[in-house]
Every structure is written in structure tokens, then in C-alpha cells.
CHARMM-style PDB file with segment names, atoms N, HN, CA, C and O in Angstrom:
ATOM      1  N   MET     1      93.217  85.677  87.757  1.00  0.00      PROA
ATOM      2  CA  MET     1      93.479  87.249  87.390  1.00  0.00      PROA
ATOM      3  C   MET     1      94.451  87.939  88.284  1.00  0.00      PROA
ATOM      4  O   MET     1      94.229  87.729  89.477  1.00  0.00      PROA
ATOM      5  N   GLU     2      95.277  88.563  88.073  1.00  0.00      PROA
ATOM      6  HN  GLU     2      95.458  88.734  87.104  1.00  0.00      PROA
ATOM      7  CA  GLU     2      96.214  89.424  88.947  1.00  0.00      PROA
ATOM      8  C   GLU     2      95.426  90.489  89.448  1.00  0.00      PROA
ATOM      9  O   GLU     2      94.783  91.148  88.631  1.00  0.00      PROA
ATOM     10  N   VAL     3      95.369  90.754  90.582  1.00  0.00      PROA
ATOM     11  HN  VAL     3      95.892  90.219  91.246  1.00  0.00      PROA
ATOM     12  CA  VAL     3      94.372  92.008  91.182  1.00  0.00      PROA
ATOM     13  C   VAL     3      95.334  93.111  91.551  1.00  0.00      PROA
ATOM     14  O   VAL     3      96.353  92.902  92.209  1.00  0.00      PROA
ATOM     15  N   CYS     4      94.953  94.339  91.081  1.00  0.00      PROA
ATOM     16  HN  CYS     4      94.125  94.509  90.547  1.00  0.00      PROA
ATOM     17  CA  CYS     4      95.676  95.547  91.558  1.00  0.00      PROA
ATOM     18  C   CYS     4      95.232  96.117  92.738  1.00  0.00      PROA
ATOM     19  O   CYS     4      94.019  96.258  92.896  1.00  0.00      PROA
ATOM     20  N   CYS     5      96.027  96.474  93.605  1.00  0.00      PROA
ATOM     21  HN  CYS     5      97.012  96.360  93.476  1.00  0.00      PROA
ATOM     22  CA  CYS     5      95.548  97.284  94.761  1.00  0.00      PROA
ATOM     23  C   CYS     5      94.319  96.822  95.661  1.00  0.00      PROA
ATOM     24  O   CYS     5      93.662  97.585  96.368  1.00  0.00      PROA
ATOM     25  N   GLY     6      94.109  95.436  95.522  1.00  0.00      PROA
ATOM     26  HN  GLY     6      94.643  94.816  94.947  1.00  0.00      PROA
ATOM     27  CA  GLY     6      92.978  94.821  96.491  1.00  0.00      PROA
ATOM     28  C   GLY     6      91.736  95.255  95.666  1.00  0.00      PROA
ATOM     29  O   GLY     6      90.707  95.300  96.339  1.00  0.00      PROA
ATOM     30  N   PHE     7      91.612  95.572  94.407  1.00  0.00      PROA
ATOM     31  HN  PHE     7      92.449  95.535  93.860  1.00  0.00      PROA
ATOM     32  CA  PHE     7      90.422  95.641  93.827  1.00  0.00      PROA
ATOM     33  C   PHE     7      89.586  94.724  93.727  1.00  0.00      PROA
ATOM     34  O   PHE     7      88.387  95.007  93.732  1.00  0.00      PROA
ATOM     35  N   GLY     8      90.075  93.241  93.597  1.00  0.00      PROA
ATOM     36  HN  GLY     8      91.049  93.012  93.593  1.00  0.00      PROA
ATOM     37  CA  GLY     8      89.375  92.066  93.701  1.00  0.00      PROA
ATOM     38  C   GLY     8      88.644  91.849  94.685  1.00  0.00      PROA
ATOM     39  O   GLY     8      87.522  91.364  94.535  1.00  0.00      PROA
ATOM     40  N   GLU     9      89.192  92.200  96.005  1.00  0.00      PROA
ATOM     41  HN  GLU     9      90.103  92.594  96.127  1.00  0.00      PROA
ATOM     42  CA  GLU     9      88.471  91.967  97.350  1.00  0.00      PROA
ATOM     43  C   GLU     9      87.379  93.106  97.595  1.00  0.00      PROA
ATOM     44  O   GLU     9      86.456  92.949  98.395  1.00  0.00      PROA
ATOM     45  N   LEU    10      87.572  94.332  96.798  1.00  0.00      PROA
ATOM     46  HN  LEU    10      88.322  94.460  96.149  1.00  0.00      PROA
ATOM     47  CA  LEU    10      86.583  95.115  96.907  1.00  0.00      PROA
ATOM     48  C   LEU    10      85.377  94.814  96.223  1.00  0.00      PROA
ATOM     49  O   LEU    10      84.298  95.126  96.727  1.00  0.00      PROA
ATOM     50  N   VAL    11      85.449  94.258  95.161  1.00  0.00      PROA
ATOM     51  HN  VAL    11      86.326  94.006  94.752  1.00  0.00      PROA
ATOM     52  CA  VAL    11      84.367  94.012  94.470  1.00  0.00      PROA
ATOM     53  C   VAL    11      83.842  92.437  94.555  1.00  0.00      PROA
ATOM     54  O   VAL    11      82.876  91.943  93.973  1.00  0.00      PROA
ATOM     55  N   GLY    12      84.552  91.959  95.241  1.00  0.00      PROA
ATOM     56  HN  GLY    12      85.337  92.360  95.714  1.00  0.00      PROA
ATOM     57  CA  GLY    12      83.904  90.644  95.857  1.00  0.00      PROA
ATOM     58  C   GLY    12      83.898  89.485  94.855  1.00  0.00      PROA
ATOM     59  O   GLY    12      83.354  88.432  95.189  1.00  0.00      PROA
ATOM     60  N   GLY    13      84.502  89.615  93.574  1.00  0.00      PROA
ATOM     61  HN  GLY    13      84.943  90.470  93.302  1.00  0.00      PROA
ATOM     62  CA  GLY    13      84.306  88.630  92.675  1.00  0.00      PROA
ATOM     63  C   GLY    13      83.293  88.894  91.640  1.00  0.00      PROA
ATOM     64  O   GLY    13      83.099  88.084  90.733  1.00  0.00      PROA
ATOM     65  N   LYS    14      82.591  90.078  91.749  1.00  0.00      PROA
ATOM     66  HN  LYS    14      82.748  90.736  92.485  1.00  0.00      PROA
ATOM     67  CA  LYS    14      81.329  90.515  90.933  1.00  0.00      PROA
ATOM     68  C   LYS    14      81.985  91.228  89.696  1.00  0.00      PROA
ATOM     69  O   LYS    14      83.165  91.570  89.610  1.00  0.00      PROA
ATOM     70  N   THR    15      81.081  91.373  88.833  1.00  0.00      PROA
ATOM     71  HN  THR    15      80.123  91.096  88.903  1.00  0.00      PROA
ATOM     72  CA  THR    15      81.631  92.342  87.716  1.00  0.00      PROA
ATOM     73  C   THR    15      81.652  93.649  87.917  1.00  0.00      PROA
ATOM     74  O   THR    15      80.673  94.135  88.483  1.00  0.00      PROA
ATOM     75  N   ALA    16      82.622  94.419  87.559  1.00  0.00      PROA
ATOM     76  HN  ALA    16      83.417  94.024  87.099  1.00  0.00      PROA
ATOM     77  CA  ALA    16      82.813  95.588  87.871  1.00  0.00      PROA
ATOM     78  C   ALA    16      83.571  96.438  86.628  1.00  0.00      PROA
ATOM     79  O   ALA    16      84.411  95.984  85.852  1.00  0.00      PROA
ATOM     80  N   VAL    17      83.124  97.559  86.660  1.00  0.00      PROA
ATOM     81  HN  VAL    17      82.441  97.928  87.291  1.00  0.00      PROA
ATOM     82  CA  VAL    17      83.718  98.686  85.602  1.00  0.00      PROA
ATOM     83  C   VAL    17      84.659  99.499  86.424  1.00  0.00      PROA
ATOM     84  O   VAL    17      84.394 100.041  87.497  1.00  0.00      PROA
ATOM     85  N   TYR    18      85.914  99.516  85.713  1.00  0.00      PROA
ATOM     86  HN  TYR    18      86.130  99.076  84.841  1.00  0.00      PROA
ATOM     87  CA  TYR    18      87.107 100.128  86.130  1.00  0.00      PROA
ATOM     88  C   TYR    18      87.639 101.237  85.276  1.00  0.00      PROA
ATOM     89  O   TYR    18      88.150 100.853  84.224  1.00  0.00      PROA
ATOM     90  N   ILE    19      87.631 102.505  85.490  1.00  0.00      PROA
ATOM     91  HN  ILE    19      87.215 102.817  86.344  1.00  0.00      PROA
ATOM     92  CA  ILE    19      87.956 103.346  84.569  1.00  0.00      PROA
ATOM     93  C   ILE    19      88.953 104.285  85.117  1.00  0.00      PROA
ATOM     94  O   ILE    19      88.927 104.886  86.191  1.00  0.00      PROA
ATOM     95  N   SER    20      89.903 104.299  84.109  1.00  0.00      PROA
ATOM     96  HN  SER    20      89.925 103.811  83.237  1.00  0.00      PROA
ATOM     97  CA  SER    20      91.312 104.644  84.258  1.00  0.00      PROA
ATOM     98  C   SER    20      91.731 105.549  83.141  1.00  0.00      PROA
ATOM     99  O   SER    20      91.433 105.128  82.023  1.00  0.00      PROA
ATOM    100  N   HSD    21      92.353 106.695  83.194  1.00  0.00      PROA
ATOM    101  HN  HSD    21      92.595 107.037  84.102  1.00  0.00      PROA
ATOM    102  CA  HSD    21      93.142 107.315  81.901  1.00  0.00      PROA
ATOM    103  C   HSD    21      94.704 106.642  82.175  1.00  0.00      PROA
ATOM    104  O   HSD    21      95.520 106.733  81.259  1.00  0.00      PROA
ATOM    105  N   ARG    22      95.001 106.132  83.144  1.00  0.00      PROA
ATOM    106  HN  ARG    22      94.338 106.058  83.889  1.00  0.00      PROA
ATOM    107  CA  ARG    22      96.304 105.781  83.337  1.00  0.00      PROA
ATOM    108  C   ARG    22      96.244 104.155  83.090  1.00  0.00      PROA
ATOM    109  O   ARG    22      95.741 103.315  83.836  1.00  0.00      PROA
ATOM    110  N   LEU    23      96.874 103.963  81.877  1.00  0.00      PROA
ATOM    111  HN  LEU    23      97.282 104.646  81.271  1.00  0.00      PROA
ATOM    112  CA  LEU    23      96.620 102.420  81.302  1.00  0.00      PROA
ATOM    113  C   LEU    23      97.517 101.421  81.976  1.00  0.00      PROA
ATOM    114  O   LEU    23      97.326 100.221  81.773  1.00  0.00      PROA
ATOM    115  N   SER    24      98.538 101.856  82.807  1.00  0.00      PROA
ATOM    116  HN  SER    24      98.693 102.830  82.971  1.00  0.00      PROA
ATOM    117  CA  SER    24      99.396 100.838  83.352  1.00  0.00      PROA
ATOM    118  C   SER    24      98.464 100.355  84.450  1.00  0.00      PROA
ATOM    119  O   SER    24      98.699  99.190  84.771  1.00  0.00      PROA
ATOM    120  N   SER    25      97.662 100.823  84.984  1.00  0.00      PROA
ATOM    121  HN  SER    25      97.471 101.769  84.723  1.00  0.00      PROA
ATOM    122  CA  SER    25      96.863 100.564  86.148  1.00  0.00      PROA
ATOM    123  C   SER    25      95.698  99.445  85.576  1.00  0.00      PROA
ATOM    124  O   SER    25      94.904  98.836  86.293  1.00  0.00      PROA
ATOM    125  N   CYS    26      95.799  99.358  84.298  1.00  0.00      PROA
ATOM    126  HN  CYS    26      96.444  99.852  83.716  1.00  0.00      PROA
ATOM    127  CA  CYS    26      94.449  98.765  83.736  1.00  0.00      PROA
ATOM    128  C   CYS    26      95.076  97.211  83.413  1.00  0.00      PROA
ATOM    129  O   CYS    26      94.321  96.302  83.067  1.00  0.00      PROA
ATOM    130  N   LYS    27      96.218  97.058  83.534  1.00  0.00      PROA
ATOM    131  HN  LYS    27      96.831  97.796  83.816  1.00  0.00      PROA
ATOM    132  CA  LYS    27      96.865  95.540  83.076  1.00  0.00      PROA
ATOM    133  C   LYS    27      96.004  94.499  83.857  1.00  0.00      PROA
ATOM    134  O   LYS    27      95.748  93.433  83.296  1.00  0.00      PROA
ATOM    135  N   PHE    28      95.572  94.727  85.034  1.00  0.00      PROA
ATOM    136  HN  PHE    28      95.780  95.593  85.490  1.00  0.00      PROA
ATOM    137  CA  PHE    28      95.047  93.629  85.717  1.00  0.00      PROA
ATOM    138  C   PHE    28      93.708  93.299  85.173  1.00  0.00      PROA
ATOM    139  O   PHE    28      93.321  92.168  85.466  1.00  0.00      PROA
ATOM    140  N   CYS    29      92.777  94.139  84.330  1.00  0.00      PROA
ATOM    141  HN  CYS    29      93.092  95.058  84.092  1.00  0.00      PROA
ATOM    142  CA  CYS    29      91.589  93.861  83.976  1.00  0.00      PROA
ATOM    143  C   CYS    29      91.378  92.836  82.943  1.00  0.00      PROA
ATOM    144  O   CYS    29      92.087  92.835  81.937  1.00  0.00      PROA
ATOM    145  N   ASP    30      90.524  92.032  83.108  1.00  0.00      PROA
ATOM    146  HN  ASP    30      89.948  92.033  83.926  1.00  0.00      PROA
ATOM    147  CA  ASP    30      90.137  90.809  82.115  1.00  0.00      PROA
ATOM    148  C   ASP    30      89.975  91.533  80.892  1.00  0.00      PROA
ATOM    149  O   ASP    30      90.688  91.134  79.972  1.00  0.00      PROA
ATOM    150  N   ARG    31      89.094  92.652  80.611  1.00  0.00      PROA
ATOM    151  HN  ARG    31      88.515  92.977  81.359  1.00  0.00      PROA
ATOM    152  CA  ARG    31      88.655  92.830  79.371  1.00  0.00      PROA
ATOM    153  C   ARG    31      89.093  94.267  79.452  1.00  0.00      PROA
ATOM    154  O   ARG    31      89.206  94.796  80.558  1.00  0.00      PROA
ATOM    155  N   ILE    32      89.369  94.988  78.249  1.00  0.00      PROA
ATOM    156  HN  ILE    32      89.277  94.558  77.351  1.00  0.00      PROA
ATOM    157  CA  ILE    32      89.513  96.439  78.179  1.00  0.00      PROA
ATOM    158  C   ILE    32      88.822  97.085  77.170  1.00  0.00      PROA
ATOM    159  O   ILE    32      89.037  96.599  76.059  1.00  0.00      PROA
ATOM    160  N   ALA    33      87.871  98.259  77.203  1.00  0.00      PROA
ATOM    161  HN  ALA    33      87.696  98.654  78.105  1.00  0.00      PROA
ATOM    162  CA  ALA    33      87.327  98.623  76.043  1.00  0.00      PROA
ATOM    163  C   ALA    33      87.867 100.176  76.016  1.00  0.00      PROA
ATOM    164  O   ALA    33      87.966 100.852  77.040  1.00  0.00      PROA
ATOM    165  N   VAL    34      88.138 100.556  74.947  1.00  0.00      PROA
ATOM    166  HN  VAL    34      88.057 100.007  74.116  1.00  0.00      PROA
ATOM    167  CA  VAL    34      88.874 101.775  74.530  1.00  0.00      PROA
ATOM    168  C   VAL    34      87.710 102.561  73.987  1.00  0.00      PROA
ATOM    169  O   VAL    34      87.085 102.085  73.040  1.00  0.00      PROA
ATOM    170  N   PHE    35      87.387 103.646  74.468  1.00  0.00      PROA
ATOM    171  HN  PHE    35      87.896 104.032  75.238  1.00  0.00      PROA
ATOM    172  CA  PHE    35      86.321 104.475  73.845  1.00  0.00      PROA
ATOM    173  C   PHE    35      86.848 105.719  73.372  1.00  0.00      PROA
ATOM    174  O   PHE    35      87.734 106.344  73.955  1.00  0.00      PROA
ATOM    175  N   SER    36      86.239 106.103  72.208  1.00  0.00      PROA
ATOM    176  HN  SER    36      85.519 105.595  71.734  1.00  0.00      PROA
ATOM    177  CA  SER    36      86.575 107.514  71.454  1.00  0.00      PROA
ATOM    178  C   SER    36      85.414 107.768  70.733  1.00  0.00      PROA
ATOM    179  O   SER    36      84.746 106.907  70.160  1.00  0.00      PROA
ATOM    180  N   GLU    37      85.127 109.243  70.777  1.00  0.00      PROA
ATOM    181  HN  GLU    37      85.670 109.942  71.243  1.00  0.00      PROA
ATOM    182  CA  GLU    37      84.165 109.737  70.107  1.00  0.00      PROA
ATOM    183  C   GLU    37      82.624 109.346  70.411  1.00  0.00      PROA
ATOM    184  O   GLU    37      81.697 109.737  69.702  1.00  0.00      PROA
ATOM    185  N   GLY    38      82.452 108.452  71.656  1.00  0.00      PROA
ATOM    186  HN  GLY    38      83.205 108.135  72.232  1.00  0.00      PROA
ATOM    187  CA  GLY    38      81.171 108.195  71.889  1.00  0.00      PROA
ATOM    188  C   GLY    38      81.136 106.707  71.796  1.00  0.00      PROA
ATOM    189  O   GLY    38      80.196 106.168  72.380  1.00  0.00      PROA
ATOM    190  N   THR    39      82.017 105.918  71.148  1.00  0.00      PROA
ATOM    191  HN  THR    39      82.781 106.356  70.674  1.00  0.00      PROA
ATOM    192  CA  THR    39      81.968 104.476  70.957  1.00  0.00      PROA
ATOM    193  C   THR    39      83.062 103.662  71.283  1.00  0.00      PROA
ATOM    194  O   THR    39      84.148 104.211  71.471  1.00  0.00      PROA
ATOM    195  N   ILE    40      82.956 102.407  71.385  1.00  0.00      PROA
ATOM    196  HN  ILE    40      82.074 101.961  71.232  1.00  0.00      PROA
ATOM    197  CA  ILE    40      83.935 101.488  71.594  1.00  0.00      PROA
ATOM    198  C   ILE    40      84.770 101.251  70.224  1.00  0.00      PROA
ATOM    199  O   ILE    40      84.343 100.637  69.247  1.00  0.00      PROA
ATOM    200  N   LYS    41      85.953 101.814  70.335  1.00  0.00      PROA
ATOM    201  HN  LYS    41      86.300 102.313  71.129  1.00  0.00      PROA
ATOM    202  CA  LYS    41      86.961 101.646  68.991  1.00  0.00      PROA
ATOM    203  C   LYS    41      87.729 100.275  69.182  1.00  0.00      PROA
ATOM    204  O   LYS    41      88.029  99.644  68.169  1.00  0.00      PROA
ATOM    205  N   GLU    42      88.020  99.848  70.274  1.00  0.00      PROA
ATOM    206  HN  GLU    42      87.777 100.361  71.097  1.00  0.00      PROA
ATOM    207  CA  GLU    42      88.955  98.876  70.716  1.00  0.00      PROA
ATOM    208  C   GLU    42      88.370  98.084  71.790  1.00  0.00      PROA
ATOM    209  O   GLU    42      87.638  98.697  72.567  1.00  0.00      PROA
ATOM    210  N   MET    43      88.601  96.511  72.033  1.00  0.00      PROA
ATOM    211  HN  MET    43      89.196  96.013  71.402  1.00  0.00      PROA
ATOM    212  CA  MET    43      88.274  95.795  72.804  1.00  0.00      PROA
ATOM    213  C   MET    43      89.095  94.536  73.068  1.00  0.00      PROA
ATOM    214  O   MET    43      89.057  93.628  72.237  1.00  0.00      PROA
ATOM    215  N   GLY    44      89.863  94.421  74.210  1.00  0.00      PROA
ATOM    216  HN  GLY    44      89.894  95.159  74.884  1.00  0.00      PROA
ATOM    217  CA  GLY    44      90.697  93.342  74.529  1.00  0.00      PROA
ATOM    218  C   GLY    44      91.334  93.123  75.656  1.00  0.00      PROA
ATOM    219  O   GLY    44      90.844  93.695  76.629  1.00  0.00      PROA
ATOM    220  N   THR    45      92.493  92.325  75.887  1.00  0.00      PROA
ATOM    221  HN  THR    45      92.891  91.860  75.097  1.00  0.00      PROA
ATOM    222  CA  THR    45      93.088  92.403  77.128  1.00  0.00      PROA
ATOM    223  C   THR    45      94.123  93.398  76.860  1.00  0.00      PROA
ATOM    224  O   THR    45      94.384  93.699  75.695  1.00  0.00      PROA
ATOM    225  N   HSD    46      94.760  93.957  77.892  1.00  0.00      PROA
ATOM    226  HN  HSD    46      94.547  93.713  78.838  1.00  0.00      PROA
ATOM    227  CA  HSD    46      96.222  94.498  77.718  1.00  0.00      PROA
ATOM    228  C   HSD    46      97.129  94.063  76.842  1.00  0.00      PROA
ATOM    229  O   HSD    46      97.786  94.781  76.088  1.00  0.00      PROA
ATOM    230  N   ASP    47      97.186  92.702  76.941  1.00  0.00      PROA
ATOM    231  HN  ASP    47      96.653  92.119  77.554  1.00  0.00      PROA
ATOM    232  CA  ASP    47      98.429  92.203  76.232  1.00  0.00      PROA
ATOM    233  C   ASP    47      98.137  92.298  74.558  1.00  0.00      PROA
ATOM    234  O   ASP    47      99.026  92.552  73.745  1.00  0.00      PROA
ATOM    235  N   GLU    48      96.784  92.055  74.222  1.00  0.00      PROA
ATOM    236  HN  GLU    48      96.062  91.849  74.882  1.00  0.00      PROA
ATOM    237  CA  GLU    48      96.219  92.175  72.917  1.00  0.00      PROA
ATOM    238  C   GLU    48      96.273  93.334  72.361  1.00  0.00      PROA
ATOM    239  O   GLU    48      96.562  93.559  71.185  1.00  0.00      PROA
ATOM    240  N   LEU    49      95.916  94.334  73.435  1.00  0.00      PROA
ATOM    241  HN  LEU    49      95.682  94.152  74.390  1.00  0.00      PROA
ATOM    242  CA  LEU    49      95.699  95.768  72.719  1.00  0.00      PROA
ATOM    243  C   LEU    49      97.059  96.288  72.514  1.00  0.00      PROA
ATOM    244  O   LEU    49      97.380  96.773  71.429  1.00  0.00      PROA
ATOM    245  N   VAL    50      97.878  96.209  73.515  1.00  0.00      PROA
ATOM    246  HN  VAL    50      97.617  95.815  74.396  1.00  0.00      PROA
ATOM    247  CA  VAL    50      99.410  96.955  73.599  1.00  0.00      PROA
ATOM    248  C   VAL    50     100.136  96.391  72.201  1.00  0.00      PROA
ATOM    249  O   VAL    50     101.016  97.173  71.842  1.00  0.00      PROA
ATOM    250  N   VAL    51     100.012  95.395  71.447  1.00  0.00      PROA
ATOM    251  HN  VAL    51      99.297  94.760  71.739  1.00  0.00      PROA
ATOM    252  CA  VAL    51     100.734  94.895  70.500  1.00  0.00      PROA
ATOM    253  C   VAL    51      99.894  95.342  69.138  1.00  0.00      PROA
ATOM    254  O   VAL    51     100.396  95.181  68.026  1.00  0.00      PROA
ATOM    255  N   ARG    52      98.827  95.805  69.283  1.00  0.00      PROA
ATOM    256  HN  ARG    52      98.419  95.936  70.186  1.00  0.00      PROA
ATOM    257  CA  ARG    52      97.930  96.041  67.871  1.00  0.00      PROA
ATOM    258  C   ARG    52      98.567  97.216  67.437  1.00  0.00      PROA
ATOM    259  O   ARG    52      98.676  98.244  68.105  1.00  0.00      PROA
ATOM    260  N   GLU    53      99.024  97.013  66.188  1.00  0.00      PROA
ATOM    261  HN  GLU    53      98.936  96.178  65.646  1.00  0.00      PROA
ATOM    262  CA  GLU    53      99.784  98.236  65.198  1.00  0.00      PROA
ATOM    263  C   GLU    53      98.831  99.137  64.967  1.00  0.00      PROA
ATOM    264  O   GLU    53      97.722  98.709  64.651  1.00  0.00      PROA
ATOM    265  N   GLY    54      99.012 100.343  65.056  1.00  0.00      PROA
ATOM    266  HN  GLY    54      99.913 100.691  65.313  1.00  0.00      PROA
ATOM    267  CA  GLY    54      98.260 101.751  64.988  1.00  0.00      PROA
ATOM    268  C   GLY    54      97.124 101.750  65.931  1.00  0.00      PROA
ATOM    269  O   GLY    54      96.243 102.583  65.719  1.00  0.00      PROA
ATOM    270  N   GLY    55      96.996 100.935  66.959  1.00  0.00      PROA
ATOM    271  HN  GLY    55      97.711 100.258  67.132  1.00  0.00      PROA
ATOM    272  CA  GLY    55      95.995 101.097  68.003  1.00  0.00      PROA
ATOM    273  C   GLY    55      95.942 101.957  68.724  1.00  0.00      PROA
ATOM    274  O   GLY    55      97.041 102.326  69.139  1.00  0.00      PROA
ATOM    275  N   ILE    56      94.894 102.602  69.169  1.00  0.00      PROA
ATOM    276  HN  ILE    56      94.002 102.302  68.832  1.00  0.00      PROA
ATOM    277  CA  ILE    56      94.697 103.675  70.289  1.00  0.00      PROA
ATOM    278  C   ILE    56      95.257 103.184  71.801  1.00  0.00      PROA
ATOM    279  O   ILE    56      96.131 103.810  72.400  1.00  0.00      PROA
ATOM    280  N   TYR    57      94.841 102.391  72.141  1.00  0.00      PROA
ATOM    281  HN  TYR    57      94.132 101.882  71.654  1.00  0.00      PROA
ATOM    282  CA  TYR    57      95.496 101.717  73.372  1.00  0.00      PROA
ATOM    283  C   TYR    57      96.933 101.617  73.247  1.00  0.00      PROA
ATOM    284  O   TYR    57      97.543 102.059  74.220  1.00  0.00      PROA
ATOM    285  N   SER    58      97.636 101.150  72.298  1.00  0.00      PROA
ATOM    286  HN  SER    58      97.141 100.790  71.507  1.00  0.00      PROA
ATOM    287  CA  SER    58      99.029 100.793  72.002  1.00  0.00      PROA
ATOM    288  C   SER    58      99.855 102.204  71.858  1.00  0.00      PROA
ATOM    289  O   SER    58     101.024 102.351  72.215  1.00  0.00      PROA
ATOM    290  N   GLU    59      99.044 103.186  71.282  1.00  0.00      PROA
ATOM    291  HN  GLU    59      98.095 103.066  70.992  1.00  0.00      PROA
ATOM    292  CA  GLU    59      99.599 104.368  71.198  1.00  0.00      PROA
ATOM    293  C   GLU    59      99.778 105.196  72.548  1.00  0.00      PROA
ATOM    294  O   GLU    59     100.818 105.771  72.869  1.00  0.00      PROA
ATOM    295  N   MET    60      98.780 105.168  73.172  1.00  0.00      PROA
ATOM    296  HN  MET    60      97.936 104.700  72.911  1.00  0.00      PROA
ATOM    297  CA  MET    60      98.505 105.953  74.370  1.00  0.00      PROA
ATOM    298  C   MET    60      99.539 105.294  75.397  1.00  0.00      PROA
ATOM    299  O   MET    60     100.282 105.993  76.086  1.00  0.00      PROA
ATOM    300  N   PHE    61      99.531 103.893  75.450  1.00  0.00      PROA
ATOM    301  HN  PHE    61      98.927 103.326  74.890  1.00  0.00      PROA
ATOM    302  CA  PHE    61     100.372 103.234  76.496  1.00  0.00      PROA
ATOM    303  C   PHE    61     101.778 103.397  76.318  1.00  0.00      PROA
ATOM    304  O   PHE    61     102.526 103.246  77.283  1.00  0.00      PROA
ATOM    305  N   ARG    62     102.297 103.743  74.984  1.00  0.00      PROA
ATOM    306  HN  ARG    62     101.689 103.866  74.200  1.00  0.00      PROA
ATOM    307  CA  ARG    62     103.792 104.050  74.862  1.00  0.00      PROA
ATOM    308  C   ARG    62     103.804 105.402  74.978  1.00  0.00      PROA
ATOM    309  O   ARG    62     104.991 105.726  74.948  1.00  0.00      PROA
ATOM    310  N   ALA    63     103.213 106.235  75.078  1.00  0.00      PROA
ATOM    311  HN  ALA    63     102.249 105.971  75.102  1.00  0.00      PROA
ATOM    312  CA  ALA    63     103.318 107.488  75.119  1.00  0.00      PROA
ATOM    313  C   ALA    63     103.233 107.877  76.760  1.00  0.00      PROA
ATOM    314  O   ALA    63     103.851 108.840  77.216  1.00  0.00      PROA
ATOM    315  N   GLN    64     102.442 107.058  77.526  1.00  0.00      PROA
ATOM    316  HN  GLN    64     101.940 106.276  77.155  1.00  0.00      PROA
ATOM    317  CA  GLN    64     102.499 106.921  78.869  1.00  0.00      PROA
ATOM    318  C   GLN    64     103.683 106.219  79.536  1.00  0.00      PROA
ATOM    319  O   GLN    64     104.113 106.605  80.623  1.00  0.00      PROA
ATOM    320  N   ALA    65     104.210 105.172  78.865  1.00  0.00      PROA
ATOM    321  HN  ALA    65     103.860 104.859  77.982  1.00  0.00      PROA
ATOM    322  CA  ALA    65     105.120 104.415  79.239  1.00  0.00      PROA
ATOM    323  C   ALA    65     106.528 104.983  79.773  1.00  0.00      PROA
ATOM    324  O   ALA    65     107.192 104.591  80.733  1.00  0.00      PROA
ATOM    325  N   GLN    66     106.766 105.952  78.927  1.00  0.00      PROA
ATOM    326  HN  GLN    66     106.227 106.271  78.148  1.00  0.00      PROA
ATOM    327  CA  GLN    66     107.985 106.882  79.161  1.00  0.00      PROA
ATOM    328  C   GLN    66     108.106 107.655  80.380  1.00  0.00      PROA
ATOM    329  O   GLN    66     109.169 108.222  80.633  1.00  0.00      PROA
ATOM    330  N   TYR    67     107.091 107.726  81.170  1.00  0.00      PROA
ATOM    331  HN  TYR    67     106.227 107.265  80.964  1.00  0.00      PROA
ATOM    332  CA  TYR    67     107.029 108.052  82.526  1.00  0.00      PROA
ATOM    333  C   TYR    67     107.286 107.231  83.338  1.00  0.00      PROA
ATOM    334  O   TYR    67     107.629 107.643  84.446  1.00  0.00      PROA
ATOM    335  N   TYR    68     107.225 105.917  83.120  1.00  0.00      PROA
ATOM    336  HN  TYR    68     106.946 105.583  82.220  1.00  0.00      PROA
ATOM    337  CA  TYR    68     107.165 104.786  83.929  1.00  0.00      PROA
ATOM    338  C   TYR    68     108.498 104.026  84.075  1.00  0.00      PROA
ATOM    339  O   TYR    68     108.723 103.276  85.026  1.00  0.00      PROA
ATOM    340  N   VAL    69     109.320 104.252  83.129  1.00  0.00      PROA
ATOM    341  HN  VAL    69     109.137 104.861  82.357  1.00  0.00      PROA
ATOM    342  CA  VAL    69     110.647 103.630  82.952  1.00  0.00      PROA
ATOM    343  C   VAL    69     111.688 104.262  83.456  1.00  0.00      PROA
ATOM    344  OT1 VAL    69     112.817 103.785  83.335  1.00  0.00      PROA
TER     345      VAL     69
END
């Protein structure tokens, strides 16, 4: 797992929950859960979710990506 900003060292290899609205900072996560209206709507890796047609994560990632290019 590629670890962002020392997060891996901080949690010491334990299971941790990383909450972020900035999707580019979630790329290092092993699994991503997308919540909407109080339930999990999508779950997968960044690579799986970013290519999902019509997916919430992919739409939000593309909307945010314009600010990082």
C-alpha cells in the first residue's frame, strides 16, 4: 500500500478509518466506501471506483480533478 503523508506510520499497520471530502487524498486507501443518504452506495479501490460509469465517486473525482490539473 502506498501511504500518504505518513498515515501508515501513524496507525502502525492497524485498521483505520480515513474520512475525507478531498478524493485525491484517498488514493492510498485499500478500500473506499462512498456514503450517500446515510448508506454505503459504492465500495472499492480508487482505481475501481474512478472508472465506474455514472458512479458517485467517479463524478465527484472528475469534478474535483479540474482543480489539481
